[in-house]
N, C-alpha and C positions, 0 to 999 in steps of 0.2 A: 492302199498299197499294194502292189503286187508281191505276191510270197509264192515260194515254189512251194509246198507245203503237204504234208499230211498231220493234220492238227492233233486230234484228242485221241486219234488211235494210238499215232507214236508217241506224244506226251503220256501215254498209259504204263508205257514200259519204258520211259524216261530219256526219250530221242529229241534231238533239238530240232531237227528240221531234215526233211529229206529235200533235197536238189534238184533231180531231175525226173523224169519217169522212164524207167531201164525199159531196153529193148524188150523184154518178151511180154512186156504187158502188153502190147499190141497182137502176141500172139496167142491169147488165151480164150478158155470157152467162154461163149457168150458174144452177144451183141448188142448195139446201143437199143434193141428193143427185149433183151432180155431182164429181168429182174425178180425177185423173190417179192412176193405182194404178201407183206404181212404187217410192218407199220401202217398207220393213217398218218397222214401227215396235212397239215391246214398251211398253205401259201397263199398268201396274199399281195401282191408287191405291185408298184407300179413304176415303170420307167427303172429298173434295176437290172444290175449285168450281172451275167451269168454265176461268176465270182459271189455275189452278195444273194443268190438263189443257192446255192452249195450251202453258206453260209448257214441261210436260214434253215435248211432241211437239219444241218450238223446239231443246231441250238436244241431241235425238239425230237431229234431222235436218235439211234446209236449208229446211224450212218456216218462213215468219215469218207471224205474224198482227197483223192490224190492225182495231181496234175503238176505238169511244167508248163509254168507259163511263156516261156518263150517259144515253146511248142505248141499251144493252145490258145487260142485267141478266147478270152472271156468276158471282152468288153462289150460284145452284142448285150444293148437293151433290150427288154422283155417287159410285159406285163401280163401277169398272171393273177388269176383267183380261183383255187382249187380249194377245197374244204373236204377234209374225209377222204383222200383218195390215197392210193398207194404210189411209192417211188417211180415204178415205170409209168403211172399217167402223166406226171411232176415233169419228168425226164423228157418225155416222148414231145410234149407241148414246146418246153423250152428249147431244147435240141431240134426241131423242127426248120426244115431248110438249111443247115449247115453242116459242115463235115468233122462234126466233132462225135465221138462214140463213147460209149462207156460199158462196163464190164462190174457185176458184184459179185465179190470173192467171198470167200468163209471169212467172218470178222465183219459183214456188214461193212468191207473195205470196197468202195467204190473208185474205181481205176477209171480215170476220163482220158480219152488220146484222138489225134490228131486223125486216125483212118482205122478202118473197121479191123477188128481183131479175126484171126483165124478162126473159124468153128471147129471144134474139138474133134468133129465127123473127118475133117480134112485133114489131123494129125494122124500119120499112122502109128499105131499102139502097138507096141511090142511085147513079149511076155516080160522082158526083162523091168524089173522096177526098182529105182531107188529111193529110200525117203533119208531126211535127216533133221538138222535144225543150222539155221545160222545165227551167229552172234557175237558182237563186237568187243574190243581189247577187254573192256571192263564184264563182260558175260552176257551184255543184255542182248534180249532177242531182237533182230531186225526185219519189223514187217516189211515187204514189198518189195524186198532183195531179188533179184535175179538168178534163175539158174538155166542154165541152157548148154546145149552140144557146141562145140567150138566149132565143128565140121559142118553144122547145119543149124544153125541159130533160132530156125523155124520152130524146132522141137525146144520146148523148155515150158518154165513155171515160174511162179513168183512166190516167197513164203508168203505163211498168214500172219494174224498180228501178233502170233507167239514165235515166230521164224521159222516155221515147219513148213517142210514141203514135202511132195512126194510127186515123181517125175518117172513116167514110163521111154524107156529108149531103146534102140535098136541093140541088141545083144551085139553087134559090132562097133559099138560106140568107142571113141579112144579118148577123148578130152571132155571133161565137163568143164565150166566156167562159171565161176560163182560171182558176182557184181553187185556193188551198192555204191550209187553217186558219193562221192566223198571220201570212200574207201577204195583201198587196191584190189584192183581185180586178183583171184588165185583162181591157178588152175587145176585140176587134179585129173594125175592120167586113171582111166577106168579100166579095172582089172576083175570084173564083177562084184566089186562090194555091192551088198544092198544095203548100208546104212552109212552115209560121211555126214559127220556134223566140221562145221567148219565155223573158222573166226577171223575175221575178216578188220585190217587194221586200216587205221586213218591216214588216207591222202595228204595228211598234213594242214587240211583247213584249219584256219584258226582257232574256229568256234566247237569245231568236232576232235580236235587235240584231245588227245588220252595221256593225264599226267600221273607219274607215280608219285603217291604221296606214301604216308607211313600203312604199312601192314595192308599195301593195294594201291587200287589205280583208281583214279575219278577224271570224269569227263572236264575239262576245263570249263563248258558253260555249267558246269553244277558246282564248281568250287565256291569255297567260302572261306578260304583261307590265302593266305601271303603266300604262292608258292611261285618260283621262277623257275622253268622247266629249258632247258639247253638240250639240243640234239645234237646226235653227231657231228653233224654239217658245223654246229654254230665252234667245237672245239677245234675244227681244222685252221690251219696257217701258223699257229704256234708248235715250235720244235722246241720240245721239253720232257724229259722221262717223267714230270711230276705233274699231275693232272692239276693241282693246285694251283698250277701258274696260268694253265689256260681259260681259266673261270673271270682273269684280268677285265674288268669295264662291260662286263656279259649279262650283270643284272645288277639291279634298283638297289643300293642299301647293302651291298655285299661289297666291303673295301678288301681288295687284295694288293699285298705289295712285295716283290720280291726282295728279299731281304740281302741276297746276295745274288752274284751271277755266276757263281762257280757251278759248272756243271753237278746235276743232281739234286742241288740244295732246294729247301722246300719253302715257298712262300709264309707270308703272314695272311691270315685269313681271320676277319670281323665282319660278322654279321650285325647291321645297328647297332653298333656301336659296343662299349663295354661297359659290364653290367656286376663286376666285381673287384674287389683289390686285390684278395690273394687266392680267389677260387680259379679253375680253368677258363680261359678268355677264348680258347678254341673251340670251333662248331662239332661237331659228334658227325663221323663218315659212318655213313650205312653203306654197305655193298651186298646187291642181293637179297635184302632182307636182315643182313647178320651185321650187329655193333660191332665197330672197330674198335681197338685200342689206341690207335695213332691213325693218322692219314696213311692210307693204303698206298702201296706200289704196283699201279695198273699201267696196262699197254692203252694207251687212248684209242686204238683201232678195235677194242675189245669193248668199247664204252658204246650203250644203244642209246643211253638218255642219262643226263645228270639234271636232278630237281635240288633247288634250293629252298629248303621250308625255312621261315622268317618270320611267322607269329604263332600263337600260341594254337590256334586254331588248329596248324600245319603240325604242331610239335609236340603238341599235348600227350599224343600216345609213346612220347620217349622219355616223357615226366624229368626226372632229376637229371637226364643228360642232355636235355634240349634247349637250357636256356640261353645258349649263344646259337642258336641255331641249329639246323641238320642240313648235310648233303648227302642226299640217296645218290648211288650209282647203281644203274642197271645193264649189267653187261649182255651180252648179245646171246640170241637164239637162234637155232633153226626153224626156218617156214618149211611148212609141209610141202612137198610138192615140189621144190626146187632146189638144185644143185649148184652151187658155185665154187668155186675157188679163186681168191681173191688174193694179188700180190701186190704190196707196198714199198718202194725202195725210193728213197731219198739221201741225198748228201749235201754237203753245203760245207760252208766254210765261217769260221767267227771271228770279229776284231773288237779288241776293247777301245774305248771311247774314252775319252779324258773329261768329256764334255766340257765345262765351262772353268775346270780347274788348269794349272799348268804350275811346274816349278820351276827356277830359276836356273838358267845355263852359266857357263864360266862366268861370260861375261856380266851379266845381271847382279852374278852373284858378287864379284868381285866388285862393281858400283854399290852394291848395297852395303859392303862391309866397311868401303872406303868412307858411306854416310854417316857410319858409327858418331854419335855425337862425343864421346869421350875416347874418341881414338880405337885403333886396334894393334897397339904399340906391343901387346902382350901375345901377341898371337903367331908366335914364331913360325908356325907353320904356312901362313901366309905369305908363302914366298912367289915370283917371277915365273918359277918352273910350274908351283903347282896351279898356280893361274892360267897356265898354257894347257890345261888337258881340261877335257870337256868332254865326259861321259854321258852320255844318255840312258839314264836306269833304266826309264820306261823301255824302248827299244829292246835293251839288255834283257829284259824279263817276261817280253812278250812277243808273240806269236802268232800266225794265222792259226785258230785252231781249228780242227777236223770231226765234222759230225758224220756219222752214217747211221741208217735206221734201216732195216729189215724188216720185214713181215709178210708171214704169209696164213692164211684161214681156209679152212672149208667149213660149210655149213650144208647140210643138206637132209633129206630125209623120207617120209613115207607116212601116213594115217597114223602110225603107232609109234615110228622111233623118229625121231628127229636129233643131228649133233651140229655141236658147233665146235671145232678142235681151231688154235690157233697157235702160232710161236713169232715170237720178236726178238731182234737182238739191236740195240741202242749202243752207239759206241762213241765218245766223245772227249778229244783230247784239250785241253783246257787252253783258255787264249792266254795265259799265263804260261809260260812253260813248267812241264815236268808234273802237271796233273793230267791223268786219264780215268776217265768214265768208263766202264762198260756195264750193261744190264741186261741180263736175259729173262722174257718171260714167257709164262707158258698159258693155254688156259682149256677146259674142256668142259663144256656144260653140253647135259642132255635130256632130254626131254622124252620117257618110255611110257604109253599106256599099254597096262598089264592087260589092264581089263577096260573095260566100258566105265568102272568107276575106281580104276584106281590109275594113277600117274604118277612114274617116280620123275625125281630130277636131280640124280647126283651132278655134283659139278665138282671139278678140281682146279686150283690156280695155283701158281709157285713164280717166284721169282729168284733170281740170282745175282747180286750186285758185287762188281771187284774193282776196287779204286786204288789205284796206284797214287800214292803223294809223295812226290817229289820237286814239288811245287816250290817257287821261287817265293822270297818275301815280297809280300805289293809293299807294304809298309817299308821297306828296301828300297823301292824304285822312287820314293817321295823323297826317303829322310836321306839317303846319302848323298854326299856333299859330290857335285860333277866335277872336283878337283880329285877324287878319288878313282880309281879303274879296279874292274876285275882279274884284270889280265895284265902280267908286265910284258914288257917289249918282245920276249919269246915267246908269248901265247901263253908263259905257265899261269894257274890260279893262283892269286896272290892269297897268301894267309893273313887278313888284317890284324892277328896278335902278334905276329913277327913284327918286335921292334925295328928290323932293316926295313921292312914295307913302305915307311913312310905312310900309313893311315892315316887320315883325319880326321875319318866320323867318330862321333864319341862313342857310340856302342862296338865300334871295332868289329863290325858283322857285314862279311859276304859270304851270303847264303849260299851262291852259285860252289863255293870251296866246301862247305859242309855238304852238299847235295852231291858231290863225286861218290858219296859212300852211304850217306843216310837217307834212310826213306822211313815210308810208313805203310802198310798194305792193307786193305779195309774187304771182308768176303760176310755177305749178309746171305743168307738162305731163307726164304717164307715160303710155309708150304701152308695152304688154305683148302682144306678137302670139306666139301659140304655133301650132307644128304638127306635130300627134304621127299616130302611126298603127300600128294592130295587122294583125299578119299571123299566119293559123293555119295555121303547119307542116304540122300533123299532129294528131290526135287528143290533145288535152291539151298540145301544146307550141303555144306564140304568142311571137312577136317583136313588141317594143314598142319604137314609138320618139317620145321626147317630144325638142323641141327648139323654145329660147324665148329671147326675149333682152326686156329691161324698159330702155327707154332712158327718161330724166329728165333735163329741163332747167329749171331753175330760173332767173327774171329778179326781182334786186329793185331796187326804184328810189327812189331818197330824196332827197327835196328838204329844205333848210334855209333860208329866207327870209332876206335880209339884216335884215330890219327884226325878226325874231326875237334874244332875246337869246343865243342858241346860234349865230347867224350872224353877230352883227355883227364877228366877230376877222378873220373871212374875208372878209367882204361878202358872206356866203351860199354854198351849196356844190348841186353835185349829183352823186350816189354811184348808179354802177351796177353790180351784182354780179351776175354770171353762173356758175351751176353747171350741169354737163352731167357724165351718168353713164351708162355703158352698162353691163349685167350680161347675159352671156351665158351660156345654159346647154343640155347636150345632155345625154341620157342613152339608151343602147342598151342592152336589157334583153331576155332570152330566160327565159321564165315555163314551167314545166311543172307540169301538174297530174294523178293518176293514183290512182285507186281501185281497191283489188279486196280481196274481203271485207270483214275490220272495218278494213282499212286504208285509211288515206288521205296521200297525201304532195303536197306542193307544196314546189315550188323555185326558186330564180331564180340568173342571174348577171348583171351588167351592166358597162358602162364609163361613166364619167361623166367630164365635164369642165364646170370653170365657171370663169369670169375675169370682173374687175369690173375697170373703169380711170374716173375721174373727172378734171376738170380746171376752174380756177377762175380765173374774170377778175375782177379788182374795179380800176374807174379813178374817180378825185375829182377834180371841178374845182372850185375857189372864184374867188372874184368874180364873179357873175352879175348880171345884169339882174332882179331881183322878175318874178316869174315864169316866169320861163324853166326849161324842163325837159329840156335836152339837154346833153350835154357840150362841146359845139363851143362852147355861146354864154359856157363860164369863161374866164377871161382868164388862169388858171395851174393847171398840174396840181400837187395837193398829193398826192395819191397814187396808183401804179397798183403792182397786185400781180397776182402770180396763179400757182397749183399744179397740178400734175398726178400723179397717182399710182395704184396697181392691186396686183391678187393674182392668183392663179390657182390652181386647184385641180386636181389629176387622181387619179380615184377606180376602183378595181376593187370589186366585190362580189358577195359569196356569201352564201345566205338559205337556208335548208330548213328545212318544219315538217313536223312527222309526227304522225298522229293514229290513236287506236287503239281502235276501237269507241265512239267520243266520250266515253271514259274518262281515256285516259291522252295528253297532249300534251307533244312537245317540239320545241323548238327551235333553231337555231344562226344566227348571224352573225357575217359576217366581212366587215371592210371594210379595203382599204389606199388609203391618202391619201397624196399627195403636194402640198406646198404651196410656192409661192414664197418664202413668208415665212422659210423656213431656209435654213440652208448646205448644201451639196452631200452631207453625209456624214449628215445628218439630216432630209434633204429628205423621205423617207417615214417613215410610222406605222402601226402595225397595230394596228386596233380590232377586237374580239370581244365575243360575248355569246355564253350558252346558258340555257336555261329551260327548266323543265317545269311540268308540271299534273295534276291529278286530279280529276274531276269524282266525287266519292265516291258522288253520288246517284243516278250512274247504275249501282253495281255491284247486283249479284243479292241479295248478302247485305244492302243499305240496305233497311230497313222502315219508317225513323221518318214517319208520315204527315204530322206539321206540320212537317217540315224538305222544300221542294222542293226547294232548291240546296245544295249543300256543296260547295265547292271549296277547293282548296288550289294553292297557285302561288309559284315561286321562280325567280329569276333572278340573275346573275352575272355580269358583262362589264367590258370597259375602254372608255373613251370619253377623248376629246381634247379641246383648247381652244388657241388661238393670237394673238399680242398683237393688239392692236387697231392698234396700228403696221404699217404693210404692209410695213416694210423693216428689223426687228429684227434680224436676224443681222448687216449690211451695216453696212460704215462708211462714213457720210456725212459728206459736206462741203458747206458752204453756198458758193455763189454770189452772194448778194444783197448783200453788202457789196460798198462803193467807196471808192478812194481816187484822188483826183485825178479822179475820174469813169471811173478804169479799175478793172474789176471785182476782185475780191478775193477769194481761195479760203483759209476758215476754216473747223478741225476744228469738227465739230458731234458726232457721235455714234460711238464705240467700238464697231468690229464685234465679234462672237463667233461664230463658222463653227460652235461647238461646243453654241450655244443648240439645245434640244429642243421639242418637246410637254410638253404639259401635260398630266397622263393622271390621269383620276380611274377610279377601279374603286369601282363599284357593285354592291351587293347589295340584294335587295328578295324580303320572304317576305310571302306575302298570306292572307287568308281571305276568300271570297265564301261568302255563306250568303241563302237566302230561306225566312221564316218561314209557315207559314198561308197558304201563297200573297198576302201584302200587305208583309210586312214583308222590306225589302235591308238586308242590313248587309256592308257589306266593311271588313277591318283590313289596314292596311299598316304593315308597317314598314322602313327601310330605313337603310341606310351608305353614304356617298358617299367615300370616302376620296381627296382629289386630293393629288398630289406633284408634283415638278420644277414648284411654281409660278415663273411669269414675273413677271418684276420689274423695274422699269426703276430701276436705280443711280444715284445723282448723283455726282458725281466732281467734285473739287476743282478750282478755275479754272485752278491750276499744270498740271494734268493735259494741257490744252488743249482736252480733251474734255468736253462737257455731260453723260455719261453712258453708259450702255450695259445693255445686256437681260442677264436672267441667269436660271437656274433655281436659287433659292435654297431651299423648304422645302415642308410640306406643309400642310393641312387636310383636316378630318374633320368631316363634317356626320352627325349621327344625327338621326332622326325616326319620328314616329309619325303615319299617318294615318286617319282614321275618318269613313266615308259612312255614313248611317243615312237609310233613307227607307218610309215606310208609307202605306200605303191608308187613312189613318183611317176612310173611309166611303166602299163601295163599293155601288153597284147600290141603292141605299137607292129603295123603293117609289116615293118621293116626286120620285124624279130627283136628288139632290143627294149629290154625292162631293165627296171630301177627301184630296189627296194631300199629304204635307210632308215633304220633303227635308233634310237638315242636313249641315254637313261640318265638320271641326275638323282642320285640322293643325297640327303641332306638331315643332318643329327646334332641333338644340342645334349649336352650330356652336364647332369648338374650333382653334386654330392648333396642329401638334403638332411643328413641324421651320421653323426660320429658320436663315438659315446664320450658323454660327458661333455659333448661340443670342442674338444678337442683336436687340433689338428696333428695331422701324420706325416712327418718329414722323412725323405725317401729316397738319399741321393739329391738329385739337384732337381725333385719335385716334391708338391707338398699337396697331402688332400685337405681339404677344407670344406666347411658348410657353407654351401652357394658358390662354389668354385666346381670347375673341370674336374675329373677324374684325371686327367693328364697336364695337369696343371706345371708349369716351371718356375721354379724359386731358385733365385739367385741373385746377385748384386745388379742393379740395373745401370748399365752402361750409359753414360751421357754426354762422351763424344769426347772431342782433344780442344784443350783451351788454347784458341786462337791465340791471347797475347805469347805464351811460353810452349805451347804443344806436348804440355803436360796432359796424359789420360784423365779422365773425371768421371766419378759415378754418384750417384745421389744417395744423401743420406737424409734418417728420418729420425727427430728426436721427440722425446716423452711427449709433447703436446700434438705429434703429426707434421709438425711444420718439415718442410724438405729444403735441402738446399745443396750446394755441390761439395766435392771434396775430392781433392787427387790421393788420399789415402786409402790404399784398398781396403785393408782392416776396419777402417768408420764405418763404410758402404753399409747401408741397410739391405739385408736379404729380403727379396719380397715376390710377388707374381711379376712374371715377366711375359705371360702367353701361355700357350696351349698347342698340346700336339695333336689336337682332336681335328680335322680339317672341318672347312665351311660347308664343302659341299665335294661331293666326287661323282665321277661315273663316266660313261662309255658311248662310243660315236659309231656304230657298225655301218656300212654300206658295202651293198651287193649290184655290181651292174654285169647284164648277159645279154652277149651280142651272139644268135645262134648257137655254135659250141663252145664260146670264148664265155669266161665269166673273169672280172675281176673286182674282188673282195678287197675292202680296207678295215681295219680296225684301229680305233685313238680310243685311250684313255684319260682322263686326266683329275686331278686333284686339285682343290683352290683353297688355299686361307690354310695352311697349314704351317704352325711355327715349327722349324728345325733349328736344333741344337746342333751347329756345326763343330762336334767336339775337335774333329783334326786340326784346326787354326790354332788352338792352343800350342801344337807343335810346329805348324809350316807357317803361321802368319803372328811369330812369337816378338817381333819388336827389338832383336838381337838378344833375347833372353838364350837361346840354344845357337851359338854360333857355328857349331861344329852340325848343324845341323841344315840342309838345303830348306830354302824358303817359298811361300808360293810366289807369283808373280801377283801381282797388284790386278784385282778383276776390274771390269769396266765400270767405270764411275768413282773408285778408291782414288785415295791421292794422301802422299803421307806431309806431314808438317814440314817447312825449310826455314819460313821465317817468321817473325811476329804480321798479326793479320791475315795469316792463312786458314782458309775453313775448309779442313783436311779432314779425311776419315781415319787416319792413325797417324799416331805420335812420331815423331823424328827416334828411330832406332839407337837403342845404347848398347856396349859392349856389354853382355851380360844381364839386359833387359832396363826398363824404366818403369819404379812405381807397380810391382806386379802386373803390368798392364794384359799379359798375355794368359792372368788367372781366369777363371770362371767368373763371368758374367752375359749381360745381356748382349755386349758387343758380336758373339760369334752367333746368336740368334737370328735365322735368316727365315725370309717367305719360300717356303719348299713346294709352292705351286708350280705346276708345269701341264703341258699338253704332250702326249708323246703317239707317235705313228707307231702303233706297236708292230700293226702286220699288212703288209700288203702283198696279196698273191693273184697271178694271172694263169689261168688253168684251161687249158684246151681239150677239149676230150672229142675224140675221134670218133667214137661210138661204134658200131659193129659193123668188126672186118669182114667184108664180104667174103674175101677171098683166104679167110681161116675159119673153117666151121666152128674148132672150137673157141675162139676168144670172141666173148663177147663185148669187150668195150677195151676202149685206152685211153686214158687220159693223161697229161703232161700240164708239168706247171713250174714253176719259179716263184720265189719268194724272198722279201726281205723285212726281215724283225727288226724291231727298235730301230729304224732307221733314221729317225730325228727325234729331239726332244726339245721344247721349247718354254725355257724356264729362265729366269732370273738368278737362281741357286749357284754359289761359286764353285761349290764342289764337284764332285766327281759323276754323280747320280744323285738327284732329289729323294730317289726310291728306296735307296740302299742306307742298310742303316736299321738299326732297331725302333721301331715306332716313334718315329722322330727326334731320334738322338742325332742323326747325320751321319755322315760319313764317321767314322774309325779311321785310324789312318792306316790301317792294313784292311779296309772292305774290299770287297771284291767287287767292280762293278758290271753292271750285264751289258754282254755285249752284242754287237749287231750282229746279224746273223743273213747268209745269203745262200739260200736251198735250191735245190732240181730235184724234183721228183716224178717217178712215174709209177700210176695205181694200173694194173692189169686185173680184167676177169673173164673167168673161163668158164 
């Protein structure tokens, strides 16, 4: 198999491959007749290719060869019989009568070139000499990297095996170029520097990718853990102020669901299933190495990369915080020698969609009421006049929302100081009238090399949100009768509580009336200053200090006018709510890295401390003058409340990585966490992982030309989790009650000093491969076995306590993930290229142990041994009796015999499904033609059981005659006469046998395939007539354009983890955007 290679010389410093011979390797000292004569060689080969000759020499000596097979033809066959000779004798014989030349560099590096290099004496030597070292993003030296003058590339050199170089250049030199194939070239303006050290970044080649992992970075080929890496480009196309929404469908095993389409609302994120009953199930967010107390408020344009850590090997360094996975976000930093100003502007509209859901108009509602089997004579409001009115409440409450997003950033610097500064404004008026969301963000990241051994990293991020909520009620859009109307004939907004208004709807609610005055405004300020520094103590030894705090202040003001229906009892009210929090973080880390021969080692030890504290204050005054917005104007205090709580973590970390010859990798991590949430005897927990990897494709015996990459990796480790409660092990008492205006202490939570960490033991086995240099495949199988489940046990009132925390059981998640990517069309002569990526995640969840085997019933779900953690528990619907049209459920007697009943109360509660999907994933397509790029992102979910809660109100068989009702979904029908096989019973005025109460009747398949985004981008490139303009690109995009689903609701994605649409849920809107990006 032909390979572009520098084998052992590069593997000794942990390189994967070298993909070409750099330009200056032909400009260096020596010719094919020059080599040092030290080691003696024995080369006896018959009918061998030149490549086989070079390999034979490498095996018996310290010489290593560098060449590019598409420039140098090494297929020539030779016979050679040389014993006890030097390198020069061998190469002279085998290269005779060829156009192939060689150069021997420091470190026994043999450069093979297709033409004669320039002699040293031919290169004019000047008095100016520069020296330095070239490394990659992970700090590894780059041997064979090119250093040359941009204005005269005949003056150059390459780095030695340690990545060091020395170059004589003319005193008038202007620009020095640093290059290495697979890396982005870097140009440095020469201003008399004598020493220039350079870090070259990956040019995004698949296996040369550098990935951010816990407390450092690693090359993708050396990873032993399960990490999904997303670059900036992967997050484009989705318009949202919340970064979490942009992860949807982008990573296998990462389930992202937008629980609401309201501007700014955060999604639900689950990584490899649920592993707890009462502990946190959300992933840990880490931004620039700093652990966050909650999901961060970030401008997506500030993000350099996002890494999702999924298995124990990747997450173990975060110990007790990592059982649910870790999302690492790295923000942008400036690059040396480049000054850029980037401006991004986009705007568009949003439109709310009803999906498959619809409510009745006046004609449908009239026919429905007239079909009541027991008549409608008592409905005195059901008049011809009312039936003639037809209000479209959905149209009344929605609009085309407006989205505006403006951003600007500056990045630049020199060899000592690099600065990135950005600002962004995001504004969105909701597709439901009355909601306005505005967010301002800013960031400044600085890297300052004070001394060659000292670098400072000050950073500052901030966000400010302003939300005005006068939103009309989503629930009213569907519940309000078409016979009611928001305004009278004169255009005056109707007060539904006025007896003269003739309002029919049961709740007497017209939110448009109250929103003439009532509103809630929320402002939130978050400041995130960071100060870090690196000290190079010795070669390969660095001390890294990271220190940060995140301050948040949330202020919410609510105004209810005396004239509004909500304010009449209190004569209006004003409410102020304040939330303040402080999250402090410090990490002091010592990192060591060393390469020798084919061995490469990195290690770190660290101490970390993190604490979080918050406080709230709420005050409400009633009895106000209309228009007054301050508390002092109230005549009476209605409510005053306050809380304060916090927690702290103290941790010790250790990690070691070892690589041999870019073939064998091993890693071990250990973290000891202490948490204030547990008692003295259980306060500390130990968490660990170990993993290994094998790059089979780098083995000498591996000769399959069509398999470019073949890698095995495996990991095992123990992670932890803590309860969401801040004081779960403590005995708590409430002092909020009073008796005769004297505080009264009452028992609240029973203490449990034996409460301990929830532990997840994680196993991961994976295969990574690349075929035909265009198809990428990754297969992963995992097991997450969680023990000592944390659960809040409710106690009877006679105990005096409400409940206590206990470790009560175990749950196991097993899953399989597939990531497949292919360059469908590459390097086409017409400039057309097409890349397609897809992923799928399968997770199976099972409770394996509960305290004394007892089931835990919570609402409509049950936790039972052998069942999914999200199992639905309710009466089982058995359809409509075709003989009489009565609703039926299943009943089970004491002997387990099953039969049908029309009595809801006699029906048996039982397991009827689970809200864990069978599988989910995403499909991403990128097509490009010259300057035109078309991207499409789809995501899908299959086999999820959704309880469509809203149907209890909308699909009620006449139980609520003064609520609007659903139009029948495709395939549904109502019973009318004996023999009808219908899905719905005949409606009755007041309902029929509790047919609309909770049962599996409203359980639906929530599977869907959604076209999440389509974006067409055109890059104008460099505008020649405008010197200061580097690039301009324009694009149009559509989001949530179409959803394929059989779900009868508004949106299968909206709702709380399988609960389906609540009657007032906000669907995910369609978006149509136009944008311009400019670089200066």
